[in-house]
TORLO-816091 format. One record per residue (C-alpha): residue in three letters; y, x, z. Coordinates in steps of 0.001 Angstrom, whole numbers, plus 500000, padded with zeros to 6 digits. Each point is the difference from the previous one (the first is absolute). Example, Ala and Ser with C-alpha at 12.3 -4.5 7.8 and 13.67 -1.06 7.14 Angstrom:
2
ALA495500512300507800SER503440501370499340
END
This chain:
680
MET513218517508511293ALA498329502194497367GLU496468501394499943SER498710501619503175ARG497299501987498143ASN500057502058496838TYR497364498595497674LYS498918501862496873LYS498658496929498219TYR500335496231500146THR497425497392499041VAL501581496563499646THR497794496974499329THR500781496361499274ALA497762497024500778LEU497692499310497066PRO501009496668498429TYR497162497595499334ALA499198499902496283ASN499740496208499739GLY503674499247499334PRO503366501593499183ILE502521501619502369HIS502709497928501697ILE503158500857501951GLY498192499757503334HIS497759502909498980LEU503019501995498833ALA502133499486503112GLY497118500605502377VAL498436503071498427TYR500976501409496619VAL503813500182500058PRO500177501767503406ALA497218502377499000ASP501707500897496734ILE503367500538501712TYR498353502321502510VAL498087501981497360ARG503034500449497725TYR501957501253503006LEU497228502476500927ARG499841501331496456MET503771500573499969ARG499572501998503185GLY497512502206498177ARG496970498714501876ASP496518500251498507VAL498995496314499798LEU496928498163498727PHE500879496313499557VAL496811497948499736GLY499422496404498936GLY497291497920498376SER498421496586499595ASP497522498530502493GLU497363498544497689HIS497148498798502207GLY499512497046502311VAL499160496312499897PRO503363498657498683ILE499429501963496796THR496490498624499519ILE501295496480500637ARG502795500460497449ALA497488501349497491ARG497681497034500538GLN502896497546499598GLU501021501578496696ASN496400500488498857ILE500447503721499416SER498715503104501774PRO501666501528503076GLN500554503159497948GLN501998498031497432ILE502139498524502793VAL500821503376501550ASP500556501679496631HIS502581497369499099TYR501909500047503278HIS499738503749500579ASN501708500654496683LYS502587497286500653ILE500806501347503477LYS500096503620498824LYS502454499164497212SER502231497995502349PHE500220502937502405GLU500792502396497156ASP502696497703498589PHE501509499561503463GLY500168503741500650ILE497433500361502783SER499402503716499511PHE496309500423500829ASP498400503356499286ILE496802498037499420TYR499285496293499782SER496224499736500087ARG497458497244500644THR496977499378502206SER497681499122497100ASN500350503623498899PRO496658501920500120ILE501828502675502019HIS500651497398502690TYR496371498828500029GLN498789503563500496LEU502526500845502720SER499334496755501915GLN496227500396499870ASP500185503662501066PHE502301499058502881PHE497624497244501151LEU497006502347499864LYS501814502709501952LEU500816497561502814LEU496434498706499920ASN498481503497500118LYS502286500942502896GLY498627497027501950GLU503359498199500035LEU498690496734498485PHE497319497673501331THR498045497091498528GLN499609496463501263ASN498221496894498738ILE502112496855499866LEU499544496439498782GLN502005499210496880TYR500145496987497696TYR497852500289496876ASP500063497808496880GLU496357499489499016GLU500904498479496629ALA502380502828499056GLY497714502575501610GLN502695501880501909PHE501723500385503343LEU503360498278500204ALA503313501606500872ASP502169497868502305ARG502159498761497121TYR496925498776498127ILE499284497490502764ILE501944496792500543GLY499491497167502453THR501722497787502522CYS502389501685502424PRO498858499387503602HIS503639499887501133CYS501770497663497587GLY497218498428497942TYR501209501393496658THR496975499862497698GLU500899502990497776ALA500431502710502649TYR498888503516499083GLY497516502019502003ASP502736502277501320GLN502964497635500377CYS501040496384499789GLU503005499854497706LYS501041496623501441CYS500309500794503704GLY500074503809499722SER497047500505502347SER498051503220499596LEU496318499172499526SER496595501535499598PRO497616498399497466GLN497664498778502732GLU502813497945501569LEU500318497805496888ILE498537496498500075ASN497768499243497005PRO500515503376498314ARG499271500291496284SER499987502781497461THR502776500110497409LEU497523501632497608SER497400497242499817GLY501356497224502218SER496846500097502091ALA499770500410503762PRO499494503689500837VAL497410501231502460LEU500332502682502643LYS498111503129499097GLU499730503339501736THR501701502965498349LEU500635503612500967HIS503463501571500136TRP501545503333500984TYR502703500076502668LEU502953502199500958PRO500148500354503825LEU503753499685500497ASP499472499510503730LYS498688503564500249TYR503439501310498948GLU502161497648502044GLY500910502665502568TRP500952502495497304LEU502124497393498214ARG501831499167503211GLU500971503630500464TRP500755500659496312ILE502127496883499430LEU501314498794503349GLU500779503467501344GLY500349502078496848HIS501957497662497718LYS502566498174502088GLU502484500659497188TRP498211497497497721LYS501920496846499157PRO499818497430502826ASN498158497439497833VAL497333502589499131TYR499643501462503475GLY499941496524501582GLN497292498657497724CYS497846503082500588LYS500414499664503770SER499047496333499829TRP496780500791498140LEU499090502802502372ASP500775497919503090GLN497595497317498763GLY497217502571499622LEU498511501111496698GLN496635498808498671PRO497631501489497391ARG500787498884496464ALA497596499614497065VAL500618502429497122THR497628498307497551ARG499540496527498602ASP497681498168497610LEU501845499773496674ASP499448500956496384TRP503574501278499418GLY501132503161501733VAL498900503539500809PRO496198499895500459VAL498637501236503319PRO498275503291498955LEU496693499426501784PRO496594498971498622ASP499620497139502523ALA503471498543499271GLU499537498265496673GLY502571497236499483LYS502342501435502625VAL503448501501499478LEU502457501808502211TYR502344497513501648VAL503350500102498194TRP501938500830503173PHE497819503131500361GLU500196501323496454ALA503514498850498965PRO501969502485502183LEU497731502740498690GLY501669499124496703TYR502947502156501101ILE497710503023500064SER498143499128496788ALA503356499465498273SER501013503489501130ILE496783501382498506ASP500787498072496812TRP503467501647499988SER498360503391500522LYS497733499548496985LYS502946498914497837THR502359502811501053GLY497675502862500950LYS501661500212503432ASP498051500156503242TRP500011496691501890GLN498463501273503234PRO503110501589501599TYR501687496586499822TRP497218498493502109LYS498561502825502085ASN502784502435500932GLN501547499525503428ASP503457500832498631THR499839496949497691LYS501728496796501101LEU498049496825499127ILE501986496764499895HIS498695496513499159PHE502451497358498739ILE498517496540500586GLY500815496411500981LYS499423498700503521ASP496735498278499018ASN498427503438499428ILE501009501696503250VAL496603499795501682PHE498218501511496980HIS502365502964499633CYS500711500722503664ILE496633499332501585ILE497088499671497570PHE500853502589497321PRO501028502673502566VAL496678499453501798MET498171500487496689LEU501924503219499320LYS499439501221503564MET496261499325499688GLU499785501927496728GLY501838502923501556SER501683501870497151TYR503005497785499226ILE503488499840501509LEU501168496818501710PRO503089497944499142GLU503158501301501624ASN501775496683499523VAL499269496490498717PRO503437498387499450ALA498755496461499408ASN502524497323499107GLU499932496317500874PHE499962497268497309MET502712498888497596ASN500376496240499536LEU501457498287496952GLU502784497403500243GLY499120499336503638LYS496277499528499436LYS496956502228500143ILE499031501524496640SER496902498213498689THR498204501327496944SER497703496958499805ARG503024497684499845ASN501900502347497669TRP502770500259502597ALA500831503585499111VAL502198502226497884TRP497577501972497846LEU500995503523499039ASP498808499781496398GLU502004496784499484TYR503081501467501689LEU499940502979497623VAL500030497560497061ASP502689497702501449PHE502212502889501177PRO499523502869497531ASN501363503364501168LYS500792498582503430GLN497276501727501981ASP502561501547502321VAL501555496643500861LEU496675498791501369ARG499328503341501700TYR503400499777501696VAL499614496399501157LEU496465500550501289THR501149503089501901ILE503093498422501535ASN497796497049501117MET496938502096500814PRO497769498418502725GLU499852503166502064THR499758498463503482LYS499692496273499328ASP499362497631497101SER502916499759497582ASP501000497559497266PHE500733500442496292THR502265497426498399TRP501325499978496462LYS503558499327501215ASN499808503035502274PHE498655502011497051GLN503033498952497948GLN502449500813502807HIS498627503497500583ASN500140500741496278ASN503483498603499393ASN501728500941503258GLU498400503377500683LEU498257501622497058ALA502517498800497397ALA503145499772502145ILE499511503200502016TYR497582502464498352GLY500517498988496369ASN503736499480500457LEU500492503463501491VAL498160501707497145ASN501856498002497376ARG503410500737501548ALA499291503718500214LEU498743500283496422VAL502743497834498490LEU502704502108501693THR498340503203498803HIS500002498831496392LYS503477498486500195TYR501745503098501312TYR497718502953499197SER498054499029496860GLY496741499803501956LEU500199503541501429VAL499864500905503696PRO503529501104500993GLU500999502850502303ASN500208499424503728PHE503366500336501702LEU499008498146503197ILE497753502425501868GLU500574498215503320ASP498766496705498472GLU496995501773498520GLU498937501366503388MET500507496616501643ILE497886498265497325TYR497142502523500190SER500017499737503786PHE499659496214499779ILE497237500167497375THR498075502583502061LYS500256497785503064LYS498618497038498040ARG497245502140498475ASP498915501002503499GLU500072496365501113VAL497786499016497073THR497665502897500851ASN499651498938503632TYR499474496346499128LEU497359500757497354GLU498134502324502362GLN499811497039502389PHE499062497564497191LYS503222498030500481PHE500624499205496362ARG502677497320500417GLU502217502305502055ALA499409502843497543LEU501088497795497094ASN503144498940501849SER500922503627500657MET499577500768496301MET502255497076499072ASP502602501264502476VAL500655502841497548ALA500807497497497238ARG502205498006502391PHE501798503186500990GLY500583500893496338ASN501586496632499230LYS502199500272503075TYR501072503516499005LEU501049498877496510THR501789496911501294GLU501989501997502553LYS500836502916497675GLU500934497829496963PRO499777502821497427TRP501104497671497198LYS503435499888501631LEU500210503786500325ALA498860501085496540LYS503525500560498646THR501867501075503132SER497277502081501715PRO497516501151497357ASN498352502666502184ILE499399497574502857THR498541497523497494LYS497654502682498688GLY498866500771503530ILE499315496340500766ILE497928499500496829TYR498149503287500533ASN499064498985503539ILE498901496477499109LEU497817501371497179GLN498351502393502464LEU499381497082502358VAL498440497961497172ALA497807502966499032ASN498812500319503597LEU499342496263500065SER497687500409496999LEU497813502257502147LEU500275498098503274SER499043496698498346GLU496981501411498156PRO497389498831502557PHE501430496480500107LEU501332499366496461PRO498113502463497776PHE500764498315496671THR503720499768500733ALA500156503521501432GLN498384501360496831LYS502482498118497771LEU502864501400502037ARG498689503573499816ASN499641499627496236ILE503678498994499775LEU501005502971502165HIS497573502473498348ILE498438501154503274ASN496370500390501019LEU498155498555502974LEU500762502718502538ASP498680500756503469TRP500965497783502928ASP501900502883501605LYS502360500131497013ILE501435496640501075GLY503396500698501550THR500918502820497598PRO501950500178496693LEU497659499020497160LEU502403499876497025LYS501939502868498454THR503566499695498772GLY499937499295496276ALA496526498413500068ARG499629497071497625ILE499526496484501388GLU498541497238497801GLN501658496649499451PRO499555497484502866ILE497281497369499793ILE499417496875502071LEU497472501019502663PHE499747496560501617GLU500874496748498233GLN501146496929501886ILE497165497461500372SER501143496452499268ASP499295496804501936GLU498110498684496973VAL497536502898500084ILE499342499393503697GLU499588496245499487ASN497414500700497306GLN497994502124502441LEU500197497347502700ASN498906497298497562LYS497106502140498855LEU498932500582503595HIS500252496367501063LYS498016498603497062SER496651500813501596ASP501337498890503384ALA500956496553498648VAL496465499398498748GLU498628500868503435VAL502421497611501748VAL498926497105497781ASN496412500537501077ARG500797500596503662LEU498380496766501255ASP496963500089497737ASP497869501352502859LEU500574497189502528LYS496859499474502050PRO498218496618500117ILE501534497199502113ILE498788499965503613SER499956497118502476TRP502279499615503000GLU496917500392502170ASP499261503401498424PHE503556501172500534GLU500005498881503638LYS497095502347500673ILE502281503007499421ASP501631501330503178LEU503169501922499143ARG501663501963502825VAL502915502329500546GLY498904503538500846GLN502000503123500805VAL498755503284498534ILE499764502575502778SER498339502816498017ALA499085500824496418GLU498078502923498526TYR498269501022496792ILE496209499717499760SER498212503197499037ASN498719500147496403ALA501591496635499190ASP503310500562498242LYS500900496287499968LEU499132498982503576LEU501998499836503220LYS498474499339503405LEU502365497726501960GLN500015499204503720ILE501692496607500427ASN501038498191503163ILE499404496256499487GLY501043498931503495GLY498046501656502795GLN497313501188497581ILE499917503082497758ARG498290499592496625THR498910502747497597ILE500642499055496387VAL499255502091496909SER502462499297497199GLY500101501317496413ILE503725500738500009ALA500220503790500383GLN501298500516496465HIS502781497460500532ILE501040500323503652SER499891503107502218PRO499034499830503689ASP503569500555501176GLN501210497056497870ILE497747497486501740ILE500117501165503641ASN501544497318502298LYS500211497457497164LYS499137496409500892VAL497460499104497341ILE498011496872499181LEU496228500248500233VAL496942497845499527ALA498662500086503549ASN496686498134499555LEU498548501941497068GLU496477501302500544LYS499719503679500945LYS499091502456497250LYS499292503732499948ILE502179501858497508ARG499461503751499626GLY498238500017503367VAL502835498202501836GLU499512496436501226SER502901497881498741GLU500914496911502052GLY502221497982497710MET502321500289497023VAL503738500684499787LEU501920497974497409PHE502077501663497290VAL501888498921496917GLU498805501453496687ASN502619500023497260LYS499295499975496275ASN499882503812499934GLY497199500116502550ASP502302501269502777LEU499246498780503540MET502781498989502400LEU499878499024503654VAL500200496367501102CYS501818500179503331ALA500692497426502693ASP503477499291501394ASP501243502444502648ASN499810497213502604ALA496267499432499387LYS497600501461502540PRO496522501504499519GLY497420497215500074ASP502361497235498827LYS498359497593497534VAL501164499859496401LYS500159496409498724
END
């Protein structure tokens, strides 16, 4: 279905990539390709669009990277911001503005926003105990604290997560914590922070999302409902750091705005940046009720864009709220989760070097495999097949056939049409497919939209094959002219219809045909005049050889091979048989599972272990959803001491397998096993 409201303006934002590394295909498939397709489509429909992007340049990972490389955080973000910006430009992501959160405009906007909420009485302060490094003379962010994990005994666990067992942690749960800055043991020290009372707006959010936005994608709506059903808690908007937007208060020295608070405000500051560069007014794109605001993000950002940022905007009072947040799931690579730390990724800047002028091949493959409703997988063999069997064999082949016939029989000039009935049939088909693409894009169904576009190319090949004009050229010259005229009109229409998906190819094709990028509504009409000159055909899509694909696979697996060699380097010390016999392993059946509020990585499990129900908190939420574990017969350590995790008393530990990519997988008992059975 198409739009139900007539909007005068559109503001389209994309998640701000973290400026501590380059862009990979997971980012593109999840956020930037769908956003760019949507924006190019809107522009062709004559819509007034502001397409906003930028780099997220604050936060602890950037300070850690800077410390590792012995340079300043500003040098880190300058390097990666420029690298990311260039990659997007080279790939054709058509931002109106690509800004950054280290911009003075962003500092001013964020500080003014904070002060307005504070002056309206929307924020409150609270003293908390936080770890402090007396040698370094500063409070420690969670990632600056390491210690022994209380769950698995790993001695290098971070203050927010154990990367061995996946458990979500708080710094005070660590055993023998130490500062990564000085190596000394930190002390707990009282500090003051400002808080956003999300709980105050829980009722409004329930009505706005659960009642007012049932059309949101099921993964988005479901995650929002889960958070709201757990109950919202206040969330700190400040933290003690020396890198970020300073809290603009005299009693807040050494404090910055928490990155989750100021980063989404980067969409607004980027719009102000655009306004200063163009002289256009940014405010209608953010404050007029007839403007449609849409956030393109990955699933890990749903809570920030659907719950926290809307609450901030609602508190402030003058901004519009997002009309839709079409978040995608994750794209895996060759069957495994993309891992930047292990270099298990296809980096955009490297792709553009390895595959020059093949931006549209990657755009096509990422779209046809887009993780719209569930995680998808990118493989190099699949990449090759889509290029060779679809782009080259269908789209490219059609264009080449049409142009070659035009030059062979009519010296590269569009002939007259003597097949009016064919012309009407072709325009009717193209119009139908244009409307299908329209409806799919309005619903953010990009894979289906792409397939409908390719149907036009398939139809064109079928038309030529059935009509066989090369056999009619001498005996039926007028019919031949009509066939070539009609196929050229179809190709011209295809150059418009494919613009959102394959912009580089569509532009090449329009250059050959000497037509401009016309309005969306022109699709399904004659675009070429009889006698118009057509340029010589060019190869739009080359075949990609097995050797090229093997080179990419070898390149990818090099880093993986090194990791496999070192897989057993972290074996724990030998234990005695007596120690092992102390562990009581039992079969348990999961009877319920739910997310824990304000703990993205934790699930609260209720497990039947044979006449007794245990509550176990497990750090698996980013690997396994509640519905994937319900009724599973798991293995648990039944005699582990109780421990409070995020306010919930956990009575044991469920066992999982961790592969070399850090993914967690269930260890399940045989179907014949019963809850409470011993594991030997």
